[in-house]
DSSP file (Angstrom, degrees, kcal/mol; ACC not computed):
  #  RESIDUE AA STRUCTURE BP1 BP2  ACC     N-H-->O    O-->H-N    N-H-->O    O-->H-N    TCO  KAPPA ALPHA  PHI   PSI    X-CA   Y-CA   Z-CA
    1    1 A M     >        0   0    0      0, 0.0     4,-2.1     0, 0.0     3,-0.3   0.000 360.0 360.0 360.0 -23.2    0.4   -9.0    0.5
    2    2 A Q  H  >  +     0   0    0      1,-0.2     4,-2.2     2,-0.2     5,-0.2   0.888 360.0  55.3 -56.7 -41.9    4.1  -10.1    1.0
    3    3 A A  H  > S+     0   0    0      1,-0.2     4,-0.9     2,-0.2    -1,-0.2   0.812 108.2  48.3 -66.7 -31.3    5.3   -6.8   -0.7
    4    4 A V  H  4 S+     0   0    0     -3,-0.3    -1,-0.2     2,-0.2    -2,-0.2   0.897 113.3  45.3 -79.4 -34.2    3.3   -4.8    1.8
    5    5 A T  H >< S+     0   0    0     -4,-2.1     3,-0.5     1,-0.2     4,-0.2   0.813 113.6  50.9 -74.7 -29.8    4.6   -6.6    4.9
    6    6 A Q  H 3< S+     0   0    0     -4,-2.2    -1,-0.2    -5,-0.2    -2,-0.2   0.757 121.0  31.8 -77.7 -21.9    8.1   -6.5    3.7
    7    7 A H  T >X S+     0   0    0     -4,-0.9     3,-1.8    -5,-0.2     4,-0.9   0.014  82.3 122.6-124.2  24.3    8.1   -2.8    3.0
    8    8 A W  G X4 S+     0   0    0     -3,-0.5     3,-1.5     1,-0.3    -1,-0.1   0.937  73.6  54.3 -53.0 -49.6    5.7   -1.7    5.9
    9    9 A D  G 34 S+     0   0    0      1,-0.3    -1,-0.3    -4,-0.2     4,-0.1   0.632 100.4  61.0 -68.3 -10.5    8.0    0.6    7.4
   10   10 A E  G <4 S+     0   0    0     -3,-1.8    -1,-0.3     2,-0.1    -2,-0.2   0.714  87.7  90.6 -84.1 -24.5    8.5    2.4    4.0
   11   11 A L  S << S-     0   0    0     -3,-1.5     5,-0.1    -4,-0.9    39,-0.0  -0.488  90.0-106.9 -71.5 133.3    4.9    3.3    4.0
   12   12 A P    >>  -     0   0    0      0, 0.0     4,-2.1     0, 0.0     3,-0.8  -0.316  32.8-113.1 -58.2 144.4    3.8    6.7    5.6
   13   13 A R  H 3> S+     0   0    0      1,-0.3     4,-2.8     2,-0.2     5,-0.2   0.913 116.2  54.3 -48.0 -49.7    2.0    6.2    9.0
   14   14 A R  H 3> S+     0   0    0      1,-0.3     4,-1.6     2,-0.2    -1,-0.3   0.884 109.2  48.2 -65.8 -34.9   -1.3    7.5    7.7
   15   15 A E  H <> S+     0   0    0     -3,-0.8     4,-2.2     2,-0.2    -1,-0.3   0.894 109.9  51.4 -58.9 -44.6   -1.2    5.0    4.8
   16   16 A Q  H  X S+     0   0    0     -4,-2.1     4,-2.4     1,-0.2    -2,-0.2   0.942 109.7  51.6 -65.6 -43.9   -0.4    2.2    7.2
   17   17 A R  H  X S+     0   0    0     -4,-2.8     4,-2.0     1,-0.2    -1,-0.2   0.866 109.7  50.8 -50.4 -45.7   -3.5    3.4    9.4
   18   18 A V  H  X S+     0   0    0     -4,-1.6     4,-1.7     1,-0.2    -1,-0.2   0.817 109.9  46.4 -69.2 -39.5   -5.6    3.2    6.4
   19   19 A L  H  X S+     0   0    0     -4,-2.2     4,-2.0     2,-0.2     5,-0.5   0.848 112.3  51.9 -76.7 -33.8   -4.7   -0.2    5.3
   20   20 A I  H  X>S+     0   0    0     -4,-2.4     5,-2.2    -5,-0.2     4,-1.9   0.929 113.7  41.6 -69.2 -41.9   -5.0   -1.6    8.8
   21   21 A L  H  <5S+     0   0    0     -4,-2.0     6,-2.2     3,-0.2    -2,-0.2   0.866 118.4  47.7 -69.1 -36.9   -8.5   -0.2    9.3
   22   22 A R  H  <5S+     0   0    0     -4,-1.7    -2,-0.2     4,-0.2    -1,-0.2   0.925 127.4  21.0 -69.7 -47.3   -9.6   -1.2    5.7
   23   23 A Y  H  <5S+     0   0    0     -4,-2.0    -3,-0.2    -5,-0.2    -2,-0.2   0.718 135.3  28.5-107.4 -26.6   -8.3   -4.6    5.6
   24   24 A Y  T  <5S+     0   0    0     -4,-1.9    -3,-0.2    -5,-0.5    -4,-0.1   0.696 126.1  42.6-103.9 -36.0   -7.9   -5.8    9.3
   25   25 A G  S   <S-     0   0    0     -5,-2.2    -3,-0.2    -6,-0.2    -4,-0.2   0.560 101.5-136.6 -89.5  -2.4  -10.5   -3.7   10.9
   26   26 A N        +     0   0    0     -6,-0.3     2,-0.2     1,-0.2    -4,-0.2   0.802  48.2 153.5  54.3  33.5  -12.9   -4.5    7.9
   27   27 A L        -     0   0    0     -6,-2.2    -1,-0.2     1,-0.1     2,-0.1  -0.586  44.3-119.4 -91.0 150.0  -14.1   -0.9    7.7
   28   28 A T     >  -     0   0    0     -2,-0.2     4,-2.7     1,-0.1     5,-0.2  -0.360  34.4-103.7 -73.1 167.2  -15.4    0.8    4.7
   29   29 A Q  H  > S+     0   0    0      1,-0.2     4,-2.2     2,-0.2     5,-0.1   0.859 123.7  53.6 -63.5 -32.2  -13.6    3.9    3.4
   30   30 A E  H  > S+     0   0    0      2,-0.2     4,-2.3     1,-0.2    -1,-0.2   0.885 110.1  46.4 -66.4 -37.7  -16.3    6.1    4.9
   31   31 A E  H  > S+     0   0    0      2,-0.2     4,-1.9     1,-0.2    -2,-0.2   0.922 113.1  49.0 -75.2 -41.3  -15.8    4.5    8.3
   32   32 A V  H  X S+     0   0    0     -4,-2.7     4,-2.6     2,-0.2     3,-0.4   0.967 111.1  52.6 -61.0 -50.5  -12.0    4.8    8.0
   33   33 A A  H  X>S+     0   0    0     -4,-2.2     5,-2.4     1,-0.3     4,-1.0   0.917 108.4  48.1 -55.6 -51.5  -12.5    8.5    7.0
   34   34 A A  H  <5S+     0   0    0     -4,-2.3    -1,-0.3     1,-0.2     3,-0.2   0.841 112.9  49.0 -63.2 -35.7  -14.6    9.2   10.1
   35   35 A R  H  <5S+     0   0    0     -4,-1.9    -1,-0.2    -3,-0.4    -2,-0.2   0.875 119.3  38.1 -71.7 -35.6  -12.1    7.5   12.5
   36   36 A L  H  <5S-     0   0    0     -4,-2.6    -2,-0.2    -5,-0.2    -1,-0.2   0.469 110.4-117.8 -97.4   0.8   -9.1    9.4   11.0
   37   37 A G  T  <5S+     0   0    0     -4,-1.0     2,-0.2    -5,-0.2    -3,-0.2   0.800  73.3 121.1  66.4  31.7  -10.9   12.8   10.4
   38   38 A L      < -     0   0    0     -5,-2.4    -1,-0.2    -6,-0.3     2,-0.2  -0.638  67.9 -94.8-113.8 176.3  -10.5   12.7    6.7
   39   39 A S     >  -     0   0    0     -2,-0.2     4,-1.7     1,-0.1     5,-0.2  -0.539  31.0-121.2 -80.5 155.1  -12.7   12.7    3.7
   40   40 A Q  H  > S+     0   0    0      1,-0.2     4,-2.7     2,-0.2     5,-0.2   0.903 115.5  56.8 -65.7 -36.3  -13.7    9.5    2.1
   41   41 A M  H  > S+     0   0    0      1,-0.2     4,-2.0     2,-0.2    -1,-0.2   0.924 106.7  48.1 -56.9 -46.7  -12.1   10.7   -1.1
   42   42 A H  H  > S+     0   0    0      2,-0.2     4,-2.4     1,-0.2    -1,-0.2   0.866 109.3  52.9 -69.0 -32.7   -8.7   11.2    0.7
   43   43 A V  H  X S+     0   0    0     -4,-1.7     4,-3.0     1,-0.2     5,-0.2   0.951 108.7  52.7 -63.7 -47.6   -8.9    7.7    2.3
   44   44 A S  H  X S+     0   0    0     -4,-2.7     4,-2.3     1,-0.2    -2,-0.2   0.878 110.5  45.2 -53.9 -40.4   -9.5    6.4   -1.2
   45   45 A R  H  X S+     0   0    0     -4,-2.0     4,-2.4     2,-0.2    -1,-0.2   0.917 111.5  50.7 -72.8 -44.3   -6.4    8.1   -2.5
   46   46 A L  H  X S+     0   0    0     -4,-2.4     4,-2.1     1,-0.2    -2,-0.2   0.869 111.1  50.8 -62.8 -36.2   -4.2    7.1    0.4
   47   47 A Q  H  X S+     0   0    0     -4,-3.0     4,-2.8    -5,-0.2     5,-0.3   0.969 110.0  49.1 -64.6 -47.7   -5.3    3.5   -0.1
   48   48 A A  H  X S+     0   0    0     -4,-2.3     4,-1.8     1,-0.2    -2,-0.2   0.863 111.1  49.2 -57.3 -37.3   -4.6    3.6   -3.8
   49   49 A Q  H  X S+     0   0    0     -4,-2.4     4,-2.4     2,-0.2    -1,-0.2   0.876 110.7  50.4 -69.0 -33.8   -1.1    5.0   -3.2
   50   50 A A  H  X S+     0   0    0     -4,-2.1     4,-1.9     1,-0.2    -2,-0.2   0.968 114.7  43.7 -69.6 -46.6   -0.3    2.4   -0.5
   51   51 A L  H  X S+     0   0    0     -4,-2.8     4,-2.1     2,-0.2    -1,-0.2   0.817 112.3  52.0 -72.0 -23.8   -1.4   -0.5   -2.9
   52   52 A A  H  X S+     0   0    0     -4,-1.8     4,-2.7    -5,-0.3    -1,-0.2   0.922 109.3  51.3 -73.5 -39.7    0.4    1.0   -5.9
   53   53 A F  H  X S+     0   0    0     -4,-2.4     4,-1.8     1,-0.2    -2,-0.2   0.915 111.1  47.9 -60.7 -40.0    3.5    1.2   -3.7
   54   54 A A  H  X S+     0   0    0     -4,-1.9     4,-2.4     2,-0.2     5,-0.2   0.913 111.4  49.6 -65.7 -41.0    3.1   -2.5   -2.9
   55   55 A R  H  X S+     0   0    0     -4,-2.1     4,-2.7     2,-0.2     5,-0.2   0.906 110.3  51.5 -63.8 -42.8    2.6   -3.4   -6.5
   56   56 A R  H  X S+     0   0    0     -4,-2.7     4,-2.7     1,-0.2    -1,-0.2   0.893 111.3  47.5 -56.2 -44.1    5.7   -1.4   -7.5
   57   57 A Q  H  X S+     0   0    0     -4,-1.8     4,-1.7     2,-0.2    -1,-0.2   0.821 112.6  47.9 -72.2 -35.7    7.7   -3.2   -4.9
   58   58 A A  H  X S+     0   0    0     -4,-2.4     4,-2.4     2,-0.2    -2,-0.2   0.888 113.6  47.3 -75.7 -36.8    6.4   -6.7   -5.9
   59   59 A T  H  X S+     0   0    0     -4,-2.7     4,-2.9    -5,-0.2     5,-0.3   0.950 111.5  49.8 -69.3 -44.6    7.0   -6.1   -9.5
   60   60 A H  H  X S+     0   0    0     -4,-2.7     4,-2.2     1,-0.2     5,-0.2   0.907 113.4  47.1 -60.1 -39.1   10.5   -4.7   -9.0
   61   61 A R  H  X S+     0   0    0     -4,-1.7     4,-2.3     2,-0.2    -1,-0.2   0.895 112.1  49.7 -70.2 -39.6   11.4   -7.6   -6.8
   62   62 A R  H  X S+     0   0    0     -4,-2.4     4,-2.1     2,-0.2     6,-0.2   0.938 114.3  44.5 -54.6 -49.9   10.0  -10.1   -9.3
   63   63 A F  H  X>S+     0   0    0     -4,-2.9     5,-1.0     2,-0.2     4,-1.0   0.910 113.0  50.2 -62.3 -42.7   11.8   -8.6  -12.2
   64   64 A S  H ><5S+     0   0    0     -4,-2.2     3,-0.6    -5,-0.3    -1,-0.2   0.924 111.5  50.7 -68.2 -45.2   15.1   -8.3  -10.2
   65   65 A A  H 3<5S+     0   0    0     -4,-2.3    -1,-0.2     1,-0.2    -2,-0.2   0.844 113.7  43.7 -57.1 -41.6   14.7  -12.1   -9.2
   66   66 A D  H 3<5S-     0   0    0     -4,-2.1    -1,-0.2    -5,-0.2    -2,-0.2   0.549 114.5-115.2 -85.8  -6.9   14.1  -13.2  -12.8
   67   67 A G  T X<5 +     0   0    0     -4,-1.0     3,-1.1    -3,-0.6    -3,-0.2   0.336  67.7 139.6  90.5  -9.1   16.9  -11.1  -14.2
   68   68 A Y  T 3 < +     0   0    0     -5,-1.0    -1,-0.3     1,-0.2    -2,-0.1  -0.382  64.7  20.5 -71.8 147.1   14.7   -8.9  -16.2
   69   69 A G  T 3  S+     0   0    0     -3,-0.1    -1,-0.2    -2,-0.1    -5,-0.1   0.592  90.1 114.1  80.9   9.1   15.3   -5.1  -16.4
   70   70 A Q  S <  S-     0   0    0     -3,-1.1    -2,-0.1     1,-0.2    -1,-0.1   0.519  74.8-129.7 -87.9  -6.2   19.0   -5.8  -15.3
   71   71 A G        -     0   0    0     -4,-0.1    -1,-0.2     2,-0.0    -2,-0.0  -0.221  53.2 -19.3  77.7-175.9   20.4   -4.6  -18.7
   72   72 A P              0   0    0      0, 0.0     0, 0.0     0, 0.0     0, 0.0  -0.201 360.0 360.0 -64.5 154.2   22.9   -6.6  -20.7
   73   73 A P              0   0    0      0, 0.0    -2,-0.0     0, 0.0     0, 0.0   0.436 360.0 360.0 -69.5 360.0   24.9   -9.3  -19.1
Protein backbone atom coordinates (compact mmCIF):
# COMPACT_ATOMS: atom_id res chain seq x y z
CA UNK A 1 0.00 0.00 0.00
CA UNK A 2 2.99 2.28 0.57
CA UNK A 3 3.76 2.26 -3.15
CA UNK A 4 0.23 3.46 -3.87
CA UNK A 5 0.38 6.33 -1.38
CA UNK A 6 3.87 7.41 -2.45
CA UNK A 7 2.90 7.50 -6.14
CA UNK A 8 -0.77 8.48 -5.75
CA UNK A 9 -0.43 11.67 -7.79
CA UNK A 10 1.02 9.69 -10.70
CA UNK A 11 -2.16 7.62 -11.05
CA UNK A 12 -4.81 8.94 -13.42
CA UNK A 13 -7.78 10.50 -11.59
CA UNK A 14 -10.17 7.77 -12.72
CA UNK A 15 -7.93 5.03 -11.29
CA UNK A 16 -7.67 6.98 -8.05
CA UNK A 17 -11.45 7.13 -7.80
CA UNK A 18 -11.78 3.40 -8.49
CA UNK A 19 -9.30 2.53 -5.72
CA UNK A 20 -10.91 4.90 -3.24
CA UNK A 21 -14.38 3.51 -3.85
CA UNK A 22 -13.21 -0.11 -3.89
CA UNK A 23 -10.96 -0.12 -0.85
CA UNK A 24 -12.08 2.79 1.30
CA UNK A 25 -15.71 2.84 0.23
CA UNK A 26 -15.84 -0.96 0.41
CA UNK A 27 -17.89 -1.10 -2.79
CA UNK A 28 -18.01 -3.94 -5.26
CA UNK A 29 -16.82 -3.43 -8.82
CA UNK A 30 -20.45 -3.31 -9.94
CA UNK A 31 -21.25 -0.59 -7.38
CA UNK A 32 -18.17 1.42 -8.41
CA UNK A 33 -19.19 1.05 -12.05
CA UNK A 34 -22.68 2.35 -11.34
CA UNK A 35 -21.33 5.37 -9.44
CA UNK A 36 -18.81 6.27 -12.14
CA UNK A 37 -21.00 5.46 -15.13
CA UNK A 38 -18.70 2.71 -16.36
CA UNK A 39 -19.07 -0.99 -17.03
CA UNK A 40 -17.98 -3.46 -14.37
CA UNK A 41 -15.39 -4.82 -16.81
CA UNK A 42 -13.88 -1.36 -17.28
CA UNK A 43 -13.69 -0.87 -13.50
CA UNK A 44 -11.93 -4.24 -13.27
CA UNK A 45 -9.38 -3.14 -15.87
CA UNK A 46 -8.77 0.22 -14.20
CA UNK A 47 -8.31 -1.45 -10.83
CA UNK A 48 -5.88 -3.97 -12.31
CA UNK A 49 -3.90 -1.21 -14.02
CA UNK A 50 -3.65 0.81 -10.81
CA UNK A 51 -2.51 -2.17 -8.75
CA UNK A 52 -0.02 -3.24 -11.44
CA UNK A 53 1.42 0.28 -11.37
CA UNK A 54 1.78 0.07 -7.56
CA UNK A 55 3.49 -3.33 -7.85
CA UNK A 56 5.93 -1.99 -10.44
CA UNK A 57 6.77 0.98 -8.24
CA UNK A 58 7.25 -1.21 -5.17
CA UNK A 59 9.41 -3.69 -7.09
CA UNK A 60 11.49 -0.96 -8.67
CA UNK A 61 12.04 0.71 -5.31
CA UNK A 62 12.94 -2.57 -3.60
CA UNK A 63 15.47 -3.53 -6.29
CA UNK A 64 16.97 -0.05 -6.34
CA UNK A 65 17.35 -0.05 -2.54
CA UNK A 66 18.99 -3.49 -2.60
CA UNK A 67 21.31 -2.55 -5.45
CA UNK A 68 19.84 -5.15 -7.81
CA UNK A 69 19.34 -4.22 -11.40
CA UNK A 70 21.82 -1.38 -11.17
CA UNK A 71 24.36 -2.94 -13.51
CA UNK A 72 28.03 -3.59 -12.76
CA UNK A 73 29.65 -1.48 -10.03
